[in-house]
C-alpha positions in Angstrom: 114.7 136.6 115.1 112.1 139.0 113.6 108.5 138.9 114.9 105.9 139.6 112.2 103.1 141.9 112.9 99.7 141.7 111.1 96.8 144.1 110.9 93.8 143.2 113.0 90.4 143.6 111.4 87.9 145.8 113.3 86.0 142.7 114.5 89.1 140.9 115.8 90.3 144.1 117.6 87.1 144.3 119.6 88.0 141.0 121.2 91.5 142.0 122.2 92.3 143.3 125.6 94.3 146.5 126.4 97.1 147.1 124.1 99.0 150.2 125.4 102.0 150.5 127.6 101.0 150.7 131.3 102.5 154.1 131.8 100.4 155.8 129.1 96.7 156.7 128.9 94.2 156.1 126.2 95.4 157.0 122.7 94.7 160.6 121.7 93.8 159.4 118.2 91.6 156.3 117.8 93.5 154.1 115.4 90.3 153.5 113.3 91.0 151.4 110.2 94.7 151.3 111.0 94.7 149.3 114.2 97.7 146.9 114.3 98.4 143.9 116.5 101.3 141.5 116.9 100.5 138.3 115.1 100.1 135.0 116.7 99.7 133.1 113.4 101.7 133.0 110.2 98.6 133.2 107.9 98.8 136.0 105.4 96.4 139.0 105.8 93.7 139.6 103.4 95.0 142.0 100.8 93.3 145.5 101.1 93.1 148.1 98.3 95.8 150.0 100.1 98.2 148.0 102.2 101.6 149.1 103.5 104.3 146.8 105.0 105.9 148.9 107.8 109.1 148.1 109.6 109.6 149.4 113.2 112.3 149.0 115.8 112.5 149.2 119.6 113.0 152.9 120.1 110.8 154.1 123.0 108.9 156.5 123.1 108.7 156.6 119.3 108.2 152.9 118.3 108.3 149.8 120.5 106.4 146.6 121.5 104.1 147.4 124.4 101.7 145.4 126.5 99.9 142.5 124.9 102.7 142.5 122.2 101.1 145.6 120.7 103.1 148.0 118.5 103.1 151.3 120.3 104.7 154.7 120.4 104.4 158.2 118.9 105.6 157.3 115.4 103.3 154.2 115.4 100.2 156.2 116.5 100.9 159.0 114.0 101.2 156.4 111.2 98.1 154.6 112.3 96.1 157.8 112.3 97.4 158.9 108.9 96.8 155.4 107.4 93.3 155.4 108.7 92.6 158.7 106.9 94.0 157.2 103.7 91.9 154.0 104.2 95.1 152.0 104.2 95.9 148.9 106.3 99.3 148.3 107.9 101.3 145.1 108.1 104.0 145.6 110.8 107.4 143.9 111.1 109.7 144.4 114.1 113.5 144.3 113.9 116.7 146.3 114.4 117.2 149.4 112.3 120.0 147.7 110.4 117.9 144.7 109.6 114.9 146.8 108.6 116.9 149.1 106.4 118.4 146.1 104.5 114.9 144.7 103.9 113.6 148.1 102.9 116.4 148.4 100.3 115.5 145.0 98.9 111.8 146.0 98.5 110.6 143.7 101.2 109.2 146.7 103.2 107.3 149.7 102.0 107.7 152.1 104.9 110.2 153.0 107.6 109.5 155.6 110.3 111.8 158.0 112.1 114.1 158.5 109.1 116.5 161.3 108.3 116.8 162.4 104.7 120.2 161.9 103.1 121.4 162.0 99.5 122.3 158.3 99.8 118.8 157.3 101.0 117.2 159.4 98.3 118.6 156.9 95.7 116.2 154.2 96.9 113.5 156.0 98.9 110.8 158.7 98.7 110.3 160.9 101.7 107.1 162.4 103.3 106.9 165.9 104.6 108.6 166.1 108.0 106.3 164.9 110.8 108.4 165.6 113.9 111.9 166.8 115.0 114.8 164.9 116.6 117.8 165.9 118.6 120.6 163.6 119.8 122.7 164.3 122.9 125.4 162.6 124.8 124.7 160.5 127.8 127.5 159.6 130.3 128.0 157.7 133.5 127.1 159.8 136.4 130.3 159.2 138.3 132.3 160.4 135.2 130.2 163.5 134.4 132.8 165.9 135.8 135.6 164.5 133.7 134.2 165.5 130.3 134.3 169.3 130.1 134.0 169.3 126.3 131.9 171.6 124.1 131.4 169.1 121.2 131.7 165.4 120.2 134.6 166.4 118.0 136.6 167.6 121.1 135.7 164.5 123.0 136.9 162.0 120.4 140.0 164.1 119.6 140.9 163.6 123.3 140.7 159.8 122.6 137.4 159.2 124.4 135.1 156.6 122.9 131.5 157.3 121.9 128.7 154.8 121.3 126.5 154.9 118.2 123.8 152.8 116.5 124.8 151.2 113.2 123.3 152.9 110.1 121.8 155.8 112.1 122.3 159.2 110.6 123.5 161.7 113.2 124.1 164.7 111.0 127.0 166.1 109.0 129.3 166.6 112.0 129.2 163.0 113.1 129.4 161.7 109.6 132.5 163.7 108.9 134.1 162.5 112.2 133.2 158.9 111.5 134.6 159.1 107.9 138.0 160.3 109.3 140.2 157.2 109.6 142.0 158.6 112.6 138.7 159.3 114.4 136.7 156.2 113.5 138.3 153.9 116.1 136.9 156.2 118.8 133.3 155.3 117.8 131.8 152.0 119.0 128.6 150.7 117.1 125.7 148.9 118.6 122.6 147.4 116.9 120.0 149.1 119.2 119.7 151.8 121.8 119.5 149.4 124.8 122.7 147.8 123.8 124.2 151.3 123.4 123.3 152.1 127.0 124.7 148.7 128.1 128.1 149.3 126.6 128.2 152.6 128.5 127.4 150.9 131.8 130.0 148.2 131.0 132.6 151.0 130.5 133.3 150.0 126.9 132.7 153.6 125.9 132.8 156.9 127.7 129.6 158.3 126.3 126.8 157.4 124.0 124.7 159.4 121.5 121.0 158.9 121.9 117.8 160.8 121.0 117.1 162.9 124.1 113.6 161.3 124.6 114.8 157.8 123.9 117.7 158.1 126.3 115.5 159.5 129.0 112.9 156.7 128.5 115.5 153.9 128.8 117.0 155.5 132.0 113.5 155.8 133.5 112.3 152.3 132.6 115.5 150.6 133.8 115.9 152.7 136.9 119.3 154.1 135.9 118.9 157.6 137.3 121.8 157.1 139.7 124.1 155.7 137.1 123.6 157.6 133.8 122.8 161.2 133.1 122.6 163.5 130.0 125.6 165.6 129.1 125.3 169.2 128.0 126.5 168.3 124.5 123.6 168.2 122.0 123.6 167.8 118.3 121.5 170.1 116.0 117.8 169.4 115.9 116.8 167.9 112.6 113.5 167.1 110.8 112.3 163.5 110.7 110.4 161.9 107.8 108.5 158.7 106.9 110.6 156.9 104.3 108.8 155.0 101.4 110.4 152.4 99.1 110.8 153.6 95.5 110.5 149.9 94.5 107.0 149.4 95.9 105.4 152.8 96.6 104.3 155.3 93.9 104.8 159.1 94.3 101.1 159.6 94.3 100.8 157.5 97.5 103.3 159.7 99.2 101.3 162.8 98.1 98.2 161.2 99.6 100.1 160.5 102.8 101.3 164.1 103.0 97.7 165.3 102.6 96.4 163.0 105.3 99.3 164.1 107.6 98.4 167.7 107.1 94.7 166.9 107.9 95.9 165.2 111.1 97.9 168.3 112.1 95.0 170.7 111.3 92.6 168.6 113.4 94.5 169.1 116.6 94.9 165.4 117.2 98.6 165.6 116.1 99.4 168.0 118.9 97.7 165.8 121.4 99.9 162.9 120.4 103.1 165.0 120.7 101.9 166.1 124.2 101.1 162.5 125.2 104.6 161.2 124.4 106.9 164.2 124.8 105.1 166.2 127.5 
């Protein structure tokens, strides 16, 4: 069941208690006009001159629900900072990537974060300038690490080992080609979210999982799995990541304004502080 997230006004936010994960410090960039808070009421927010409905998933450290049911993470803070510079308000909705992508395609959401650009998605979405990079790598059970002396995912699945993926994620051309091969597809096992992906690895339903390197490390640290799961040397190519805007609800001029505000954030130095806060 999706939880709906509404924007807090500046007055209401002053009354709220701490809203960051315990392991992080104060935000490097004050969220200003774009503060967001998990809703405790179903009443509709007051429509602002610029309002964006944003979907986010549980994908720590980029986007997740933190303490006090607050939307948190690197992607969230970047979006809040840029929206503040645009004088836009955000209405947040939490769900799985598969759910959010479906709602986005139907025009029920304006914005999705952490997106890869593909020809298929360009049919229904506009893309910002890249705002960070992403790299996936394999994670394996610690006891089995010595068994998988492969140089690529292709070699691993060719040897009939199973690899866990997240439904509707884009992992690059290599994985897309492998998944499209009818002989190779049975060796991929899909999950709806990263924590489920890690769970099927622990349950030995797969031999390895593909996860963003920072996401995988965050799950292992948070769940105390250092003695059970470890990263493998196989990594996919680093790729640029974008904010994705619905062609049904967002005008190209708004995307241009977003890009200008994003560049201002980068030029101010606050952007680099955010990267350092979440990625070290």
